[in-house]
C-alpha positions as CSV (number, residue, x, y, z in Angstrom):
1,X,-16.0,272.5,171.4
2,X,-12.5,271.4,170.5
3,X,-10.6,274.6,171.2
4,X,-9.3,275.7,174.6
5,X,-7.7,279.0,175.6
6,X,-5.4,280.1,178.3
7,X,-7.0,283.5,179.0
8,X,-10.0,285.3,177.7
9,X,-10.9,289.0,178.2
10,X,-14.7,289.4,178.3
11,X,-16.4,292.8,177.7
12,X,-18.4,292.6,181.0
13,X,-21.4,294.7,182.1
14,X,-22.6,292.9,185.2
15,X,-25.9,292.1,183.6
16,X,-27.5,288.7,183.2
17,X,-25.9,287.8,179.9
18,X,-22.3,288.5,180.8
19,X,-22.8,287.0,184.3
20,X,-23.7,283.7,182.5
21,X,-20.9,284.1,180.0
22,X,-18.1,284.0,182.6
23,X,-18.8,280.4,183.9
24,X,-19.8,279.3,180.4
25,X,-16.4,280.3,179.0
26,X,-14.6,278.5,181.8
27,X,-16.6,275.3,181.3
28,X,-16.5,275.2,177.5
29,X,-13.0,276.6,176.8
30,X,-11.1,275.6,179.9
31,X,-9.8,279.1,180.3
32,X,-9.2,281.9,182.8
33,X,-11.7,284.8,182.4
34,X,-10.7,288.4,182.9
35,X,-13.6,290.8,183.0
36,X,-13.2,294.2,181.3
37,X,-15.7,297.0,182.1
38,X,-15.7,300.2,180.1
39,X,-16.8,303.3,181.9
40,X,-18.2,305.4,179.1
41,X,-20.5,307.4,181.4
42,X,-23.3,304.9,181.9
43,X,-23.6,306.1,185.5
44,X,-22.6,305.1,189.0
45,X,-25.7,302.9,189.5
46,X,-24.7,300.6,186.6
47,X,-21.1,300.4,187.8
48,X,-21.8,299.9,191.5
49,X,-20.4,296.6,192.7
50,X,-19.4,295.4,189.2
51,X,-16.0,294.1,190.2
52,X,-17.5,292.0,193.0
53,X,-20.2,290.7,190.6
54,X,-17.5,289.7,188.1
55,X,-15.4,287.8,190.7
56,X,-18.6,286.1,192.1
57,X,-19.4,284.9,188.6
58,X,-16.0,283.3,188.3
59,X,-13.7,285.9,186.8
60,X,-10.1,285.9,188.0
61,X,-9.9,289.7,187.9
62,X,-11.9,292.7,186.7
63,X,-10.5,295.8,185.1
64,X,-12.8,298.9,185.2
65,X,-11.3,301.4,182.7
66,X,-12.5,305.1,182.8
67,X,-12.9,306.0,179.1
68,X,-15.1,309.1,179.4
69,X,-12.6,311.8,178.5
70,X,-11.1,309.8,175.7
71,X,-14.7,309.0,174.5
72,X,-15.5,312.7,174.2
73,X,-12.1,313.8,172.8
74,X,-11.5,310.9,170.3
75,X,-15.0,310.0,169.2
76,X,-17.9,312.3,170.2
77,X,-16.4,315.7,169.2
78,X,-14.8,314.5,165.9
79,X,-18.2,312.8,165.0
80,X,-20.0,316.0,165.8
81,X,-17.8,317.9,163.3
82,X,-18.9,315.6,160.6
83,X,-22.6,316.2,161.3
84,X,-23.2,312.4,161.2
85,X,-26.9,311.5,161.6
86,X,-28.0,308.0,160.6
87,X,-31.0,307.8,158.3
88,X,-31.7,311.4,159.0
89,X,-32.7,310.9,162.6
90,X,-30.4,308.9,164.8
91,X,-27.4,310.6,166.6
92,X,-25.6,307.2,166.8
93,X,-25.5,307.0,170.6
94,X,-24.8,303.3,170.8
95,X,-22.5,303.0,167.7
96,X,-20.4,306.0,168.8
97,X,-19.2,304.2,172.0
98,X,-18.2,300.9,170.4
99,X,-14.8,301.9,168.9
100,X,-13.4,303.2,172.2
101,X,-14.7,300.2,174.1
102,X,-13.3,297.7,171.6
103,X,-9.9,299.4,171.6
104,X,-9.7,299.5,175.4
105,X,-10.6,295.8,175.5
106,X,-7.8,294.9,173.2
107,X,-5.4,297.0,175.4
108,X,-6.4,295.0,178.5
109,X,-6.0,291.7,176.5
110,X,-2.4,292.7,175.6
111,X,-1.7,293.7,179.2
112,X,-2.8,290.4,180.7
113,X,-1.5,288.2,177.9
114,X,-4.8,286.9,176.7
115,X,-5.2,284.8,173.6
116,X,-8.9,285.5,173.0
117,X,-11.6,288.2,173.3
118,X,-15.2,287.7,174.1
119,X,-18.4,289.8,173.8
120,X,-22.0,289.4,174.8
121,X,-23.6,290.7,171.6
122,X,-26.5,288.7,170.1
123,X,-26.3,287.2,166.6
124,X,-29.1,289.5,165.4
125,X,-27.6,292.9,166.2
126,X,-25.2,295.5,164.9
127,X,-22.8,295.4,167.8
128,X,-21.3,292.0,166.9
129,X,-20.2,293.5,163.6
130,X,-18.8,296.6,165.3
131,X,-16.8,294.8,167.9
132,X,-15.5,292.1,165.7
133,X,-14.5,294.5,162.9
134,X,-12.6,296.5,165.5
135,X,-10.9,293.4,166.8
136,X,-9.9,292.4,163.3
137,X,-8.3,295.7,162.7
138,X,-6.5,296.0,166.1
139,X,-5.8,292.4,167.1
140,X,-6.1,290.0,164.2
141,X,-4.0,287.5,166.1
142,X,-6.6,287.1,168.9
143,X,-9.5,284.7,168.6
144,X,-13.0,286.0,169.1
145,X,-15.7,284.2,171.1
146,X,-19.4,285.1,170.6
147,X,-21.4,282.9,173.0
148,X,-24.8,284.0,171.7
149,X,-23.9,282.4,168.4
150,X,-22.7,279.2,170.1
151,X,-24.6,278.2,173.2
152,X,-28.0,276.6,173.4
153,X,-29.6,279.1,175.7
154,X,-32.2,281.3,174.1
155,X,-34.1,283.1,176.8
156,X,-33.7,284.9,180.2
157,X,-35.1,281.9,182.1
158,X,-32.4,279.7,180.4
159,X,-29.7,282.1,181.6
160,X,-31.2,282.4,185.1
161,X,-31.5,278.6,185.5
162,X,-27.9,278.2,184.3
163,X,-26.6,280.6,187.0
164,X,-28.9,279.1,189.7
165,X,-27.5,275.6,189.0
166,X,-24.0,276.9,189.6
167,X,-25.0,279.0,192.7
168,X,-23.9,282.2,191.0
169,X,-25.7,285.2,192.4
170,X,-27.5,287.5,190.0
171,X,-30.0,290.3,190.7
172,X,-31.7,289.9,187.3
173,X,-35.3,288.6,187.1
174,X,-37.4,286.7,184.6
175,X,-39.5,289.7,183.8
176,X,-37.2,292.2,182.2
177,X,-39.4,294.6,180.1
178,X,-36.7,296.6,178.3
179,X,-33.2,296.3,176.9
180,X,-31.3,299.5,177.6
181,X,-27.8,300.8,176.7
182,X,-26.5,303.9,178.3
183,X,-23.4,306.0,178.0
184,X,-22.4,309.7,178.4
185,X,-24.0,310.6,175.1
186,X,-27.3,308.8,175.2
187,X,-29.6,306.0,176.4
188,X,-31.4,303.6,174.2
189,X,-34.5,301.5,175.0
190,X,-35.7,298.5,173.0
191,X,-38.2,295.6,173.7
192,X,-41.5,295.5,175.6
193,X,-44.3,297.3,173.8
194,X,-41.8,298.8,171.4
195,X,-41.6,295.5,169.5
196,X,-44.9,296.4,167.9
197,X,-44.5,299.6,165.8
198,X,-48.3,300.3,166.3
199,X,-47.8,300.6,170.0
200,X,-46.9,304.1,171.2
201,X,-44.1,304.1,173.8
202,X,-45.4,304.3,177.4
203,X,-43.9,306.8,179.9
204,X,-41.8,303.9,181.3
205,X,-39.7,303.9,178.1
206,X,-38.2,307.4,178.7
207,X,-35.7,307.8,181.5
208,X,-33.7,311.0,180.7
209,X,-36.4,313.3,179.2
210,X,-39.7,314.6,180.3
211,X,-42.9,314.6,178.3
212,X,-43.2,318.0,176.5
213,X,-46.5,318.5,178.4
214,X,-44.6,318.2,181.7
215,X,-41.7,320.4,180.7
216,X,-41.4,323.9,182.1
217,X,-43.7,326.5,180.7
218,X,-40.8,329.0,180.6
219,X,-38.1,328.5,177.9
220,X,-34.4,328.5,178.7
221,X,-31.8,330.2,176.5
222,X,-28.3,328.9,176.3
223,X,-25.2,330.5,174.7
224,X,-22.9,327.8,173.3
225,X,-19.4,328.8,172.2
226,X,-17.4,326.8,169.6
227,X,-13.7,326.9,168.5
228,X,-13.1,325.3,165.1
229,X,-16.2,323.2,165.5
230,X,-15.5,322.1,169.0
231,X,-17.7,323.0,172.0
232,X,-15.6,325.1,174.4
233,X,-18.0,327.3,176.3
234,X,-21.5,327.6,177.9
235,X,-23.1,330.9,178.8
236,X,-19.7,332.6,178.7
237,X,-17.8,330.0,180.9
238,X,-15.2,327.5,179.7
239,X,-16.4,323.9,179.9
240,X,-14.9,320.6,181.0
241,X,-16.4,318.4,178.2
242,X,-17.5,315.3,180.2
243,X,-19.2,317.2,183.0
244,X,-20.7,319.7,180.6
245,X,-22.3,317.0,178.4
246,X,-23.7,315.4,181.5
247,X,-25.1,318.7,182.8
248,X,-26.5,319.6,179.3
249,X,-28.2,316.2,179.1
250,X,-30.0,316.9,182.4
251,X,-31.0,320.4,181.5
252,X,-32.2,319.7,178.0
253,X,-33.9,316.5,179.2
254,X,-35.9,318.6,181.7
255,X,-37.2,320.6,178.7
256,X,-38.2,317.4,176.9
257,X,-35.4,317.8,174.3
258,X,-33.7,314.7,172.7
259,X,-36.4,312.1,172.2
260,X,-36.5,309.8,169.1
261,X,-38.8,306.9,168.4
262,X,-37.4,305.2,165.3
263,X,-37.6,302.1,163.1
264,X,-34.1,301.8,161.6
265,X,-32.4,299.5,159.1
266,X,-29.9,297.3,160.9
267,X,-26.6,296.4,159.2
268,X,-27.5,292.7,159.4
269,X,-30.6,293.3,157.2
270,X,-33.6,293.4,159.5
271,X,-35.5,296.5,160.8
272,X,-35.6,297.3,164.5
273,X,-37.3,299.8,166.6
274,X,-35.6,301.8,169.3
275,X,-36.3,304.8,171.5
276,X,-33.3,307.0,171.9
277,X,-32.7,309.9,174.2
278,X,-29.8,312.2,173.3
279,X,-30.6,315.6,174.8
280,X,-27.1,317.2,174.8
281,X,-26.5,315.8,171.3
282,X,-29.6,317.4,169.9
283,X,-28.7,320.8,171.3
284,X,-25.1,320.6,170.1
285,X,-26.0,319.4,166.6
286,X,-28.6,322.2,166.2
287,X,-26.1,324.9,167.5
288,X,-23.3,323.7,165.1
289,X,-25.7,323.6,162.1
290,X,-26.7,327.2,163.0
291,X,-23.1,328.2,163.0
292,X,-22.4,326.4,159.7
293,X,-25.3,328.3,158.1
294,X,-23.5,331.6,159.0
295,X,-19.9,330.6,158.1
296,X,-19.8,327.9,155.3
297,X,-20.3,328.8,151.7
298,X,-23.0,326.9,149.8
299,X,-20.8,324.2,148.1
300,X,-18.8,323.5,151.3
301,X,-22.0,323.2,153.4
302,X,-23.5,320.9,150.8
303,X,-20.4,318.7,150.9
304,X,-20.5,318.7,154.8
305,X,-24.0,317.4,154.6
306,X,-23.0,314.6,152.3
307,X,-19.9,313.9,154.5
308,X,-22.2,313.6,157.5
309,X,-24.4,311.1,155.8
310,X,-21.5,309.0,154.7
311,X,-19.8,309.1,158.1
312,X,-23.0,308.1,159.8
313,X,-23.1,305.0,157.6
314,X,-19.4,304.3,158.3
315,X,-19.8,304.6,162.1
316,X,-23.1,302.7,162.2
317,X,-21.6,299.8,160.2
318,X,-18.6,299.5,162.5
319,X,-15.9,300.7,160.1
320,X,-14.2,303.1,162.5
321,X,-10.8,301.5,162.3
322,X,-10.3,302.0,158.6
323,X,-8.3,304.3,156.4
324,X,-11.6,305.9,155.2
325,X,-12.4,307.1,158.7
326,X,-9.1,309.0,158.8
327,X,-9.8,310.6,155.4
328,X,-13.3,311.6,156.4
329,X,-12.3,313.0,159.7
330,X,-9.5,315.0,158.1
331,X,-12.1,316.5,155.7
332,X,-14.4,317.3,158.7
333,X,-11.5,319.0,160.6
334,X,-10.8,321.2,157.6
335,X,-14.4,322.2,157.1
336,X,-14.7,323.0,160.8
337,X,-11.7,325.4,160.8
338,X,-13.9,328.5,160.4
339,X,-16.6,327.3,162.8
340,X,-15.7,329.6,165.7
341,X,-18.4,331.7,167.3
342,X,-21.4,331.8,169.6
343,X,-24.9,330.4,169.1
344,X,-27.9,331.0,171.3
345,X,-30.5,328.2,171.5
346,X,-33.9,328.2,173.0
347,X,-35.1,325.0,174.7
348,X,-38.9,324.8,175.0
349,X,-41.3,321.9,175.2
350,X,-39.2,319.4,173.3
351,X,-37.8,321.8,170.7
352,X,-34.4,323.3,170.1
353,X,-34.4,326.6,168.2
354,X,-31.4,328.6,167.2
355,X,-32.3,332.3,167.9
356,X,-28.9,334.1,167.5
357,X,-25.5,333.4,166.0
358,X,-22.3,335.3,165.4
359,X,-18.8,334.5,164.2
360,X,-15.7,336.4,163.3
361,X,-15.7,334.2,160.1
362,X,-19.3,335.0,159.1
363,X,-19.9,335.2,155.4
364,X,-23.2,337.0,156.0
365,X,-23.1,340.6,155.0
366,X,-26.0,343.0,155.4
367,X,-24.5,345.2,152.7
368,X,-25.0,342.3,150.2
369,X,-28.3,340.9,151.5
370,X,-30.2,344.2,152.1
371,X,-33.2,345.2,150.0
372,X,-32.1,348.8,150.3
373,X,-29.8,350.6,147.9
374,X,-26.2,349.4,148.1
375,X,-22.9,349.9,146.4
376,X,-21.6,346.3,146.4
377,X,-24.2,344.7,144.1
378,X,-25.7,345.8,140.9
379,X,-29.0,344.1,140.3
380,X,-28.7,344.5,136.5
381,X,-25.8,342.0,136.7
382,X,-28.2,339.2,137.6
383,X,-29.7,339.2,134.1
384,X,-26.5,337.9,132.5
385,X,-26.1,335.3,135.3
386,X,-29.6,334.0,134.9
387,X,-29.2,333.7,131.2
388,X,-26.1,331.6,131.5
389,X,-27.5,329.6,134.4
390,X,-30.5,328.6,132.4
391,X,-28.7,328.2,129.1
392,X,-29.2,324.4,128.8
393,X,-32.9,324.7,129.4
394,X,-33.1,327.5,126.8
395,X,-31.2,325.4,124.2
396,X,-33.4,322.3,124.9
397,X,-36.6,324.4,124.5
398,X,-35.3,325.9,121.2
399,X,-34.6,322.4,119.8
400,X,-38.1,321.3,120.8
401,X,-39.7,324.3,119.1
402,X,-37.6,323.6,116.0
403,X,-38.7,320.0,115.9
404,X,-42.4,321.0,116.3
405,X,-42.1,323.5,113.5
406,X,-40.5,320.9,111.2
407,X,-43.3,318.3,111.8
């Protein structure tokens, strides 16, 4: 490698890959390595001792940045308002964290005067695109180093041997069954038996949610309050978003809510299988959709659904830092303006059911919908509406009859 850098900021997790990347960068790029750790709610266990690990691996310093509140405010809640669900199933738990992590990494790079950024994403996944697209938008002047696309190491034993040769401590072992990614919003699991779609996931796959058979036999009912599409209350009490999402994850997970076993289409072209757990997300999406059904008119609700599909694709593909993101979020904010009200959900054996909903902006009127006699709707008027609504079909059929008669 002909290039050398003065200082590189590495997105560091403390796992095997990034522990090996630190000395590899120093050896191959003759640079100082600054470790950057994003706290997006992955839990104290994952963050315990991470600074010491980074220094022991050869980093000159380690910045642990608490992004949880910003993660919720700037990414999770706005994405919720769009209704984004990738390929009709995935609540984007991994993708949703990448913009906030990439932006914070660039901030650290500016702070320490770095001339390059580095990530530990593989050359087969989506995350390399997400991170590098963000870097291109936020710091086009900084070089990007992707070791998995450069080095000769290809396996866990290769990485472990590399660290052992340099007397760098690492708690990882040769036999790692699963690859996991966790944040405040979700946890994903890949690898192991999941690499064969014919294999059902074993119980070891799931870490946040119970099996439905093991969930409580008594349902729990929750009242969620929203203000302009933003979650603001639970069971009548105001919430603090970060702790509320964490608590809802635990409660809904106890009731087996939030599991997804999915084969998805990656941006890079291949299919991959992942098991995702997003308990709080599943509850909040269901509650918001229940409120939408009460408040939004038909054409607006239809557009929100299309917006959600398009925003899911944008987020999944790593296009957060684009003008289109601003346009779509502005539309979502406008659509969400009347989404104020309360929704009661029932959690039971893996299911979320909306049982009650109310809003001061409700478009539902019993006076219009009732089968009893009313003064606001004359059923005779429907005849003219139906005749106009079906006019094109009527004209087409008349033409067909005329052609038949002529032949």
